[in-house]
N, C-alpha and C positions, 0 to 999 in steps of 0.2 A: 812515638816512636817510627820512623816512615822504614817500611819494609822493601824498599827499592834495592837489587843488587848493585854492588859499590859495581858493577864492571857497566853499569847503564851509562846512559850519556848525561849528562851536567843540566838540568834545567836549561839555562838561555842554550843550547843546541835541540831541546825535544822541540817538539812541533809545539802549534799555537796553546791546543786546550793547555796542557802544563805550563806553558810557558808563561801564559794570565794566571793559573791557580800559583803559582808561586810568584807571581807581580803581585796579586792582590794579598798573600800573604806578607809578604814587606813589606807594604801601603799598609799592613794591619797590624804590625809591629811598633807603624810608627805612628801612625795616627790613634790608632787606642788610647796613646799615652797621654798623645799630644790630648787627647780632650777629658782627660786628668786630669792633666795640669791647669787646662781654662777651668775646669767648673771646680781644682780647687782656689784657686786666686781670685775668683768672682767674689766664691762665698767666703775667701778671708777679708777683699774687699767689703760687703756688705756686713759680716759684724764683727769688721773695724782689728781684728787680730789674724796674725797665723799661727798654725798649730805646731808644737813641736817638733812632727813628721807626718808625713804623709798616711802612716796610719792612723796617730792618733784623731785623724776625720772620723775612725770608722764608729764610734758613736753618735753621729749625728746626722747630717740628709747626705751625705757626700760617701756613708759606708754603703751604697748601691748600686753608684760608680765605680767603686773604687775595686769594692771586690769581683765587677763584672767587666772589671779592664784586667784585672790580675788573670782572670780567667778564660780569657777569650786571649790576651798576652799569651799568657800559659798555653791553650791548645796550637796558638802558631808556630810556637817554639819547638812544640814536640813535632809535630805535623810536617813541621821544616825537614828536611832532607840537603844536609851540609853537606859541602863539597868535599869536604874532606871526612875521616871517617871519625877524630879527634872532635871537627863541628859539631857532626853529626852524634857525635855520644854526651857532649857539652850543654848544648841547647837541650836535648834528651831530660838533666838532670833541674836546667834552670828553669822546667815547664815546674816541673815536677816540685821541686821550692816553693815555684810563684807563689802554688796550690796553697799550699802550709803559711807561706805567711798574705793572702786576701784570707783562710780560715778562722786563725787564730790570731785573735784579739791582738795592737801592739800593746790598751793595757783593758786586760780581764778581767782587771781586781776591782779596777774602779765602777765596770758595768756590773759586776754582779754586787759588789755596792750601790751601782746606784735599785738595780732591780729588787732587793733586800728594803729601799727605803722606801722605796717608791711601786706599789703593785702598777701592772700594765693593764691596760682597759683591757687585755688578752688573758689575765692570770697569769702569764707565764715566771715565775718562779726561779732563784738560781738554780735548784735542781734539774727544772727543767732544761737551760741554757746548755751547764753543761753538758748533758744526756745528748741534744741537737748538738753538740761536738762535738762529740762523742760518735757519735754515729757519725758525723760527717766522713769526720777524717780512717775513722776505720773503714769507711768505704770508698776515701783515696786510696789508704794502701792498697784495701783489695786489686781496685780501676789497676794502680803501680802493677802490681803482681802482672794483673794479668796480661796490659799492654808489653811488661817482661818476656812474656813465654811464647805471645803474639810474635813481639821479632824476634827469640830465639828460633822458632817455628820455621819463622816465612824468609826471615832474611840470613844472611852471613854477616853482615858489616860488625856487627861486637865481638862476634869468632874473632872476625880480620884484625878488628884493631888489637883484640888478646894478642892473639898471633904474626902482629907488628913489627915486633923487637920489646928490647927489653925496657927502653922506656919509655912504651905506651902500655907492656905490661903491669910496671911500674906506677903510672898513672891509675890505671884501671885498680889497682888492687888499694892506693890511695884511696882515692876518692870511695867505692865501695863501703871500707872500712868507716869511713865519715858520713855516707848514707845513711849507712847497719845501726850505726852509732847514733847518731841521729833519730832514727825515727825509733829506735830503744829509749832513748830520754825521753822523746815525747811520747810515747806510748804508757811509757812510765808516766810519768805526770799526767797523763789526762784519767787510765783507769788503776792509779793505785791510791788516790787517797779518795776519802768521801767524798762524794759529789758540791757537797757546802766547802768544801777545801779545795780543791781546783784552782790552781791560779797559772797555770803552763811559766812557771819561773823554770827557767834553763840549768845553770854553771854558776854558780856561787865560787866566789874565791875574795875572802874577810868581807870589805866593801863596795867589792868589782862583780855587779853580776850581771849574766845576759840571759834574757829571756829567750821560750823556742820560736816566739818573734823573730828577734833581733836575730840568729843566730842563723833560720830558713833567710832570711833577705842580705847575711854576711857570705852567706854559700852562693846563693843566689847571682848577687855583684862578682865575687868569685868566678862561674861558669860564664857568666856575661863579659868578663873580661881576655878569658882564655878560648872564646868562639870570637874576640875581635880580631887577639893575636895570630890566631890558624890563618887568616886574611893578610895580616900585616908583615907573619914570614911564612908565605905559603911554599916554599921552600925546605926550609927543615923540618914543616908538619912533609912533606911526601916523603923528603931524605928518612923519617922516624918510624913512618908504615911501609918501607922497604920500596920505597921507586915510585910513589900516590902519584893519583893522577896531578897535575900542579894549574889551577884554573889560571883563564888567561888575564894578563895584566893589564894595568892602564898605568905607568908611571907613577903619575902625578894622584892619582884615587889609592895607592899602595901607597902613595907619604904619608897621608889621609889617616890613614888603617893603622901607621905607626904612631902616627901624632896622639889618633884617640885613642891608642894602646896603652901608650906613657900616659896622657892625661888619667883615664882610668885609674894605672896603676897608682897613680899622685893623687889619689880622691881623700884620702884617710888626711894624709900635709896637707892640702885646702881646706880641710873641715879643720884639722886644729888651727889655722890662721883664724877661720871663721870665727871657730871657739873663741879666741882672744878677744874679740866686738861681739860677737853675743854666743852665751854658752845654750841661750833654749832653740836656737833653730840650730845651731851643731849637725842632727842629725837632717833636717828637711834639704836642708844645704847640701849634705852629703848625696840623701836621695835622688835629687831633682840630678844634681853631678852628674849620678851614673848614668840615671834614666835616660837621657839627654843627651849623652855622649853614645848609647848604645844605639838613640834611634839615629844619627847624626850620621852611625856606620850602616844602616839599612837603606838609608838616602847614598850615602857612600854605591854604595854594591847592588844599589839596581841602577844607578848613572855607571856602574860599570860594566854592569850586564847590555843595558843600552847600546853602548857603545861597541862590546865584542860581538852583540845583533848586525850592528848596522854595521864592523867592517868584513864580518862575513857574510852579509844580503850585497856587497858594492863587490868581493871577492867573488862572490855565485855569478854575480850579473856579468863581471870580467867574464871567468872562466867559459860561459855561457856566449857570450859578443866573441871571446876565441875561436868559441867552436863553432861558431855559424860563418865568421869567417873564411878558416879551413875551409869547409864544405863548401864552400862559395868558387876558392880559390881551385878549387881540386874538381870544380866542376867545368 
């Protein structure tokens, strides 16, 4: 949660150190998922099969890369100061959900069964594993509360979002209820049962069920899509925030943002079409569909800022030249 004031200049108009820092953050949010993609594809080629989801690799050699990439990307999204209050808010939420995606295995029940059937060299039992998970997730919750306290104490951005109109208040209220409900459900599933009975199942309605991991992934993807929407329709966001700043736009790139948002929103439809061909790989297709589109967004955002900087630099040079010429004429 970046604590910069909303009245400060946007990253593309700041001095070299902030500009370079934000540039690295943007590229990390592209290169980290790209690294995971390369490792996943190479592992699939070596094993001769593709898993049903990215997180299904959690129990294998890709686990460390998967967890590291999710934590690294989460840290970048939380540290990045969004141009609008809404973008900043949704990126913070996305970073929080990404940590749950990383820590709660998609196939936790299978991992615990494997631990019961095969003793590991270090003697880890299913109860040990569950207690590790309890410690890690509770610590993440404490970290989240600490960051929220720092945000409220040192920045007015969250308060500004709440005060900027009924639509934003409604959005903050709904997403807060979703977050608190998710946390309550996760903690009940984590601490309620005996350690041997913890499975981190989420919601079940008849034969349909969603795990805590999948709930976090769905909320993560929704937050990413909203962050892209903020750049696709910056005038609407500024109007909703009571006349907030509108980022310098490049028409072709802004059209690209709109296409990316629409494609992200159409992800479930694309996944349904893939499901007709292969049910097993529907989830991993949807995951990479959304992740790669979000990476493309950051590539376009970096190009936009570079063009804005180039235009500002050219304008400054022209102004300096005009001033020098005027001075010479006056002399």
